[in-house]
C-alpha positions as CSV (number, residue, x, y, z in Angstrom):
1,X,16.1,29.3,-3.3
2,X,19.6,28.1,-4.2
3,X,21.7,25.6,-2.4
4,X,24.8,23.5,-2.6
5,X,24.9,19.8,-3.5
6,X,27.5,17.9,-1.7
7,X,28.9,14.4,-2.4
8,X,28.4,11.8,0.3
9,X,30.4,12.7,3.4
10,X,32.1,10.4,6.0
11,X,29.8,9.2,8.7
12,X,30.0,11.6,11.7
13,X,31.8,10.5,14.9
14,X,29.7,9.4,17.8
15,X,31.1,12.4,19.8
16,X,29.7,15.0,17.4
17,X,26.1,15.5,18.4
18,X,25.5,18.5,16.1
19,X,25.4,16.5,12.9
20,X,22.1,15.0,11.7
21,X,21.6,11.3,11.8
22,X,21.7,10.7,8.1
23,X,24.2,13.4,7.1
24,X,26.4,12.1,4.3
25,X,23.7,9.8,2.8
26,X,22.8,10.6,-0.8
27,X,19.4,9.6,-2.0
28,X,18.4,9.4,-5.7
29,X,14.6,9.9,-5.5
30,X,12.9,8.6,-8.6
31,X,9.5,8.3,-6.8
32,X,6.5,10.5,-7.1
33,X,3.0,11.1,-5.7
34,X,3.0,10.1,-2.0
35,X,4.5,6.9,-0.6
36,X,8.0,7.4,-2.0
37,X,8.2,11.2,-1.5
38,X,6.9,10.8,2.1
39,X,9.7,8.3,2.8
40,X,12.4,10.5,1.2
41,X,11.1,13.6,3.1
42,X,11.6,11.7,6.4
43,X,15.1,10.8,5.3
44,X,15.8,14.4,4.2
45,X,14.5,15.8,7.5
46,X,17.1,13.6,9.2
47,X,20.0,15.0,7.1
48,X,20.1,12.9,4.0
49,X,20.8,14.7,0.7
50,X,17.8,13.9,-1.5
51,X,17.8,14.7,-5.2
52,X,14.3,14.5,-6.6
53,X,14.4,13.3,-10.2
54,X,11.3,14.6,-12.1
55,X,10.1,14.2,-15.6
56,X,9.7,17.4,-17.7
57,X,6.0,17.5,-16.6
58,X,7.0,17.2,-12.9
59,X,5.6,15.2,-10.0
60,X,1.8,14.8,-10.5
61,X,1.1,16.3,-7.1
62,X,2.4,19.7,-8.4
63,X,-1.0,20.0,-10.2
64,X,-3.1,18.5,-7.4
65,X,-5.1,21.6,-6.4
66,X,-7.0,23.1,-4.8
67,X,-5.9,23.7,-2.0
68,X,-2.9,25.9,-2.8
69,X,-0.5,28.0,-0.9
70,X,-0.8,31.8,-1.2
71,X,1.9,31.7,-3.9
72,X,-0.1,29.2,-5.9
73,X,1.9,26.0,-5.1
74,X,-0.1,22.9,-4.4
75,X,-0.3,22.2,-0.7
76,X,-0.3,18.5,-1.4
77,X,3.1,18.7,-3.2
78,X,4.4,21.1,-0.6
79,X,3.5,18.8,2.3
80,X,5.9,16.0,1.3
81,X,8.8,17.5,-0.6
82,X,10.8,19.8,1.7
83,X,14.6,19.5,2.1
84,X,15.0,18.2,-1.5
85,X,16.6,19.3,-4.7
86,X,14.8,19.0,-8.0
87,X,16.4,17.9,-11.3
88,X,14.4,17.4,-14.5
89,X,15.5,14.4,-16.5
90,X,13.8,12.9,-19.5
91,X,14.8,9.3,-19.0
92,X,14.2,8.5,-22.7
93,X,16.8,11.0,-23.7
94,X,20.2,9.4,-23.9
95,X,22.1,12.3,-22.2
96,X,19.5,12.6,-19.4
97,X,19.5,8.8,-19.0
98,X,23.3,8.9,-18.7
99,X,23.0,11.6,-16.0
100,X,20.5,9.4,-14.2
101,X,22.8,6.5,-14.2
102,X,25.7,8.6,-12.9
103,X,23.4,9.8,-10.1
104,X,22.6,6.2,-9.3
105,X,26.3,5.3,-9.3
106,X,27.1,8.0,-6.7
107,X,24.0,7.4,-4.5
108,X,23.8,5.5,-1.3
109,X,20.0,5.0,-1.8
110,X,17.8,4.9,-4.9
111,X,14.0,4.8,-4.4
112,X,11.4,4.4,-7.1
113,X,7.8,3.6,-7.6
114,X,7.6,3.1,-11.4
115,X,5.5,0.3,-12.7
116,X,7.5,-2.9,-12.0
117,X,10.0,-3.5,-14.7
118,X,9.8,0.0,-16.2
119,X,13.2,1.3,-15.0
120,X,14.9,-1.9,-16.0
121,X,13.9,-1.1,-19.6
122,X,15.7,2.2,-19.2
123,X,18.9,0.7,-17.8
124,X,18.1,1.8,-14.2
125,X,16.7,-1.4,-12.7
126,X,18.3,-2.9,-9.6
127,X,20.5,-5.3,-11.6
128,X,21.9,-2.5,-13.7
129,X,22.5,-0.1,-10.8
130,X,24.0,-2.8,-8.6
131,X,26.6,-3.6,-11.2
132,X,27.9,0.0,-11.3
133,X,27.3,0.6,-7.6
134,X,27.4,-2.6,-5.4
135,X,26.8,-0.5,-2.3
136,X,23.4,0.8,-3.5
137,X,20.3,0.4,-1.3
138,X,17.6,0.2,-3.9
139,X,14.0,0.5,-2.7
140,X,11.2,-0.4,-5.1
141,X,7.6,0.5,-4.2
142,X,4.6,-1.0,-6.0
143,X,0.9,-1.3,-5.5
144,X,0.5,-5.1,-5.4
145,X,4.0,-6.6,-5.7
146,X,6.2,-7.5,-8.6
147,X,4.8,-10.9,-9.7
148,X,1.1,-11.6,-10.4
149,X,0.1,-8.1,-9.2
150,X,2.7,-6.2,-11.2
151,X,0.2,-4.9,-13.8
152,X,-2.4,-3.7,-11.3
153,X,-2.8,0.0,-10.7
154,X,-1.3,0.8,-7.3
155,X,-3.6,3.6,-6.1
156,X,-4.3,3.9,-2.4
157,X,-8.0,4.0,-2.9
158,X,-7.9,0.7,-4.9
159,X,-5.8,-0.9,-2.1
160,X,-8.2,0.4,0.6
161,X,-10.9,-1.4,-1.3
162,X,-9.1,-4.6,-2.2
163,X,-7.3,-5.1,1.1
164,X,-10.6,-5.1,3.0
165,X,-10.2,-1.8,4.8
166,X,-13.3,-0.3,3.2
167,X,-15.3,-3.3,4.3
168,X,-14.6,-2.1,7.9
169,X,-15.2,1.6,7.4
170,X,-18.7,3.0,7.7
171,X,-22.0,2.2,9.4
172,X,-23.1,-1.5,9.4
173,X,-26.1,-0.8,7.3
174,X,-24.5,1.8,5.0
175,X,-22.0,1.9,2.2
176,X,-18.3,1.3,2.6
177,X,-16.1,4.4,2.9
178,X,-12.5,5.2,2.2
179,X,-10.3,6.6,5.0
180,X,-10.0,10.3,5.1
181,X,-6.3,10.2,4.0
182,X,-4.3,7.9,1.7
183,X,-3.4,5.8,4.7
184,X,-1.7,3.0,2.9
185,X,0.5,5.3,0.9
186,X,1.7,6.8,4.2
187,X,2.2,3.5,5.9
188,X,4.1,2.2,2.8
189,X,6.3,5.3,3.0
190,X,7.1,4.6,6.6
191,X,7.8,0.9,5.8
192,X,10.1,2.0,3.0
193,X,12.0,4.4,5.2
194,X,12.4,1.8,7.9
195,X,13.6,-0.7,5.3
196,X,16.1,1.7,3.9
197,X,17.5,2.5,7.3
198,X,17.8,-1.2,8.1
199,X,19.6,-1.9,4.8
200,X,22.0,0.9,5.4
201,X,22.8,-0.5,8.8
202,X,23.2,-4.0,7.3
203,X,25.6,-2.5,4.7
204,X,27.7,-1.1,7.6
205,X,27.9,-4.4,9.5
206,X,27.9,-7.1,6.8
207,X,31.6,-6.9,6.1
208,X,31.4,-6.4,2.4
209,X,29.8,-3.0,2.1
210,X,27.2,-4.4,-0.2
211,X,23.8,-2.9,-0.5
212,X,20.6,-4.7,-1.4
213,X,17.2,-4.5,-3.1
214,X,14.2,-3.7,-0.9
215,X,10.6,-4.1,-2.1
216,X,7.5,-2.7,-0.4
217,X,4.0,-2.6,-1.7
218,X,0.8,-0.9,-0.7
219,X,-1.0,-4.2,-0.5
220,X,1.5,-5.8,1.9
221,X,1.6,-2.7,4.0
222,X,-2.2,-2.6,4.1
223,X,-2.5,-6.2,5.4
224,X,0.3,-5.5,8.0
225,X,-1.4,-2.2,9.0
226,X,-4.7,-3.8,9.5
227,X,-3.1,-5.7,12.4
228,X,-5.8,-7.0,14.7
229,X,-8.4,-7.2,11.9
230,X,-6.3,-9.4,9.6
231,X,-5.1,-11.2,12.7
232,X,-8.8,-12.0,13.6
233,X,-9.1,-13.8,10.2
234,X,-5.8,-15.6,9.9
235,X,-5.5,-16.7,13.5
236,X,-9.2,-16.8,14.6
237,X,-11.1,-17.6,11.5
238,X,-13.3,-14.5,12.0
239,X,-14.1,-12.2,9.1
240,X,-14.4,-8.7,10.6
241,X,-17.3,-6.5,9.4
242,X,-18.3,-2.8,9.6
243,X,-19.2,-1.6,13.1
244,X,-19.4,2.2,12.5
245,X,-17.3,3.8,15.2
246,X,-17.4,0.8,17.5
247,X,-14.5,-1.4,18.4
248,X,-14.8,-5.2,18.0
249,X,-13.0,-6.0,21.2
250,X,-13.6,-3.1,23.6
251,X,-16.5,-1.1,25.0
252,X,-16.9,1.7,25.7
253,X,-14.4,2.7,23.0
254,X,-16.4,5.0,20.6
255,X,-18.1,8.4,20.4
256,X,-21.0,8.9,22.8
257,X,-23.4,11.8,22.8
258,X,-23.4,14.5,25.5
259,X,-25.6,17.5,25.9
260,X,-24.0,19.2,22.9
261,X,-21.4,17.2,20.9
262,X,-20.2,13.6,20.8
263,X,-17.3,12.7,23.0
264,X,-14.8,9.9,22.4
265,X,-14.8,7.6,25.5
266,X,-12.1,5.0,25.5
267,X,-12.2,3.0,28.7
268,X,-9.9,0.3,27.6
269,X,-9.6,-1.8,30.8
270,X,-11.5,-2.6,33.9
271,X,-9.8,0.0,36.1
272,X,-10.6,2.8,33.6
273,X,-14.2,1.6,33.4
274,X,-14.5,1.8,37.2
275,X,-13.2,5.4,37.1
276,X,-15.6,6.3,34.3
277,X,-18.7,5.1,36.1
278,X,-17.5,6.8,39.3
279,X,-17.2,10.1,37.5
280,X,-20.7,9.6,35.9
281,X,-22.1,8.9,39.4
282,X,-23.2,5.3,38.6
283,X,-20.3,3.4,40.2
284,X,-22.6,0.6,41.3
285,X,-22.8,-0.8,37.7
286,X,-19.1,-1.7,37.8
287,X,-20.1,-4.7,39.9
288,X,-23.0,-5.7,37.6
289,X,-22.1,-9.1,36.2
290,X,-23.1,-7.9,32.7
291,X,-20.4,-5.2,32.9
292,X,-17.7,-6.3,35.3
293,X,-15.1,-7.3,32.7
294,X,-14.2,-6.0,29.3
295,X,-15.5,-9.1,27.7
296,X,-18.8,-8.7,29.5
297,X,-19.1,-5.1,28.5
298,X,-18.3,-5.9,24.9
299,X,-20.8,-8.7,24.8
300,X,-23.5,-6.5,26.5
301,X,-22.7,-3.2,24.9
302,X,-26.2,-2.6,23.7
303,X,-27.4,-2.7,27.3
304,X,-24.6,-0.6,28.7
305,X,-24.5,2.1,26.1
306,X,-27.9,3.8,27.0
307,X,-26.9,3.8,30.7
308,X,-23.8,5.7,29.9
309,X,-25.5,8.0,27.4
310,X,-28.2,8.9,29.9
311,X,-25.6,10.3,32.3
312,X,-23.4,11.9,29.6
313,X,-26.4,13.9,28.2
314,X,-26.7,15.8,31.4
315,X,-23.7,18.0,30.5
316,X,-21.5,19.2,27.7
317,X,-18.6,17.4,26.0
318,X,-16.2,19.9,27.3
319,X,-17.4,19.4,30.9
320,X,-17.1,15.6,30.7
321,X,-13.7,15.8,28.9
322,X,-12.4,17.9,31.8
323,X,-13.8,15.6,34.5
324,X,-12.8,12.3,32.8
325,X,-9.3,13.5,32.0
326,X,-8.8,14.6,35.6
327,X,-9.9,11.1,36.7
328,X,-7.5,9.3,34.2
329,X,-10.2,8.1,31.9
330,X,-9.1,8.4,28.2
331,X,-11.5,10.6,26.3
332,X,-11.5,13.5,23.9
333,X,-13.6,15.8,21.7
334,X,-13.9,15.2,18.0
335,X,-11.8,18.1,16.5
336,X,-11.5,19.6,13.1
337,X,-8.0,19.6,11.6
338,X,-7.6,23.2,12.6
339,X,-8.6,22.4,16.2
340,X,-6.2,19.4,16.2
341,X,-3.3,21.6,15.2
342,X,-4.3,24.2,17.7
343,X,-4.6,21.6,20.5
344,X,-1.1,20.3,19.7
345,X,0.1,23.9,20.0
346,X,-1.6,24.1,23.4
347,X,0.2,20.9,24.5
348,X,3.6,22.4,23.5
349,X,4.2,20.0,20.6
350,X,5.0,23.0,18.3
351,X,3.4,21.2,15.3
352,X,4.0,23.9,12.7
353,X,7.4,24.7,11.4
354,X,8.7,27.3,8.9
355,X,10.7,25.7,6.1
356,X,13.6,27.4,4.4
357,X,14.2,31.1,3.8
358,X,10.7,31.5,2.3
359,X,9.3,30.3,5.7
360,X,6.9,27.9,4.0
361,X,4.6,26.4,6.7
362,X,4.8,22.7,7.3
363,X,4.1,20.0,9.9
364,X,7.0,19.1,12.1
365,X,8.8,15.8,11.7
366,X,7.2,13.7,14.5
367,X,10.5,12.2,15.8
368,X,12.4,14.0,18.5
369,X,16.1,13.3,19.1
370,X,18.0,14.1,22.2
371,X,21.3,14.5,20.4
372,X,20.2,15.7,16.9
373,X,17.3,17.6,15.5
374,X,15.4,17.2,12.2
375,X,16.1,20.0,9.7
376,X,13.8,22.4,7.9
377,X,16.4,24.1,5.7
378,X,14.9,24.0,2.2
379,X,11.4,24.7,1.0
380,X,9.9,22.2,-1.5
381,X,11.8,23.0,-4.8
382,X,10.5,24.4,-7.9
383,X,10.4,22.0,-10.9
384,X,14.0,21.6,-12.1
385,X,15.3,24.3,-9.7
386,X,18.6,22.6,-9.3
387,X,19.0,20.9,-12.7
388,X,22.0,22.8,-14.0
389,X,24.1,22.6,-10.9
390,X,23.3,18.9,-10.4
391,X,24.2,18.1,-14.0
392,X,27.5,20.0,-13.6
393,X,28.3,18.1,-10.5
394,X,27.4,14.8,-12.2
395,X,29.6,15.6,-15.2
396,X,32.6,16.3,-12.9
397,X,34.8,13.2,-12.7
398,X,35.9,14.3,-9.2
399,X,33.2,13.0,-7.0
400,X,34.5,15.0,-4.1
401,X,33.8,18.3,-5.9
402,X,31.1,20.5,-4.5
403,X,28.8,22.7,-6.5
404,X,29.2,26.5,-6.1
405,X,26.8,28.1,-3.8
406,X,24.2,30.6,-4.9
407,X,24.0,29.2,-8.4
408,X,21.0,30.4,-10.5
409,X,18.1,28.0,-10.4
410,X,16.8,26.9,-13.8
411,X,13.3,28.1,-13.1
412,X,11.6,30.7,-11.0
413,X,10.0,29.6,-7.8
414,X,6.6,30.8,-9.2
415,X,6.9,28.0,-11.7
416,X,6.6,25.3,-9.0
């Protein structure tokens, strides 16, 4: 696929509802793996021009396989790099380093997740870039911050362990488990995107047009994302522990067995509990003093659970899901990923999109706008696919110049 790189454009007028929210914003993306690329994909979906700067070896996730697409491309890489252009730069090469600095000079946003201090040694730290581009919004992502934790490896699994999440995941008498996804990478990507948008807005209203330096870390995002569990400790002096699939403050709010499969039952308040026991044909227990309030039910969960399970075992998970849903009791089956995507399709959420001319399948951006729509214009780029055209643009002193369309990519798409 070939495309045109445009310089930053004037912000669209409020009356023009056909332009994307971030059209005209140029992002120099020096990040790799997950947190940074996820953030920049969100920005690209909303119209930002994202130039993905890669080393000659490429983003590590290009080699994270299986699984792979039918054309041999890593599905991990593909899932977080649409709507971007790829340029290969060896930042230790003087000419490539100069091109990187010129890209930083022209950008609205620079995002990176190098080891803290690494880009500064290459003349691409915030202080260096801010001098040549005072308007830059510069986002640095780390694992454990830029002071005492700067030298710690910032892998999601390590942060899951060291933040305390793994101490909460698994059965009480069993080993700790990691979450099924790199959850703190994703949360940090979200926090980074939010911070970038806030900094761009601040630049618009501060009166000077100056950008700023944003720092996010997986550890800080983890403690924030643990919300009620970290809150229990800092505000209540309670150290949370593993409870399997149970909730520390609610019951029933967990999988319960039926005649065939487990069903999630999440009666989160007294009214929902009354509807639950009415559907189950045991409405009288709603007035039992052991179960009349959420606090009572949580305290006496070991007495209440077998009463509920006895009734649920009389029919299937699908039967009870239908009955409980009709009564307004939150519940749901435990699906596979395939079933989850299929159910979203049944709900009309249209979760799968086709990206670019190659129609690469991807998951839809989760944000819907009434006056603008996310874009799915460009499939994840091959390594260095746009190197030549971006370098020509960067070497042109006229920053308003546009690259010619349909230029030849530096590598075949099969090399991605």
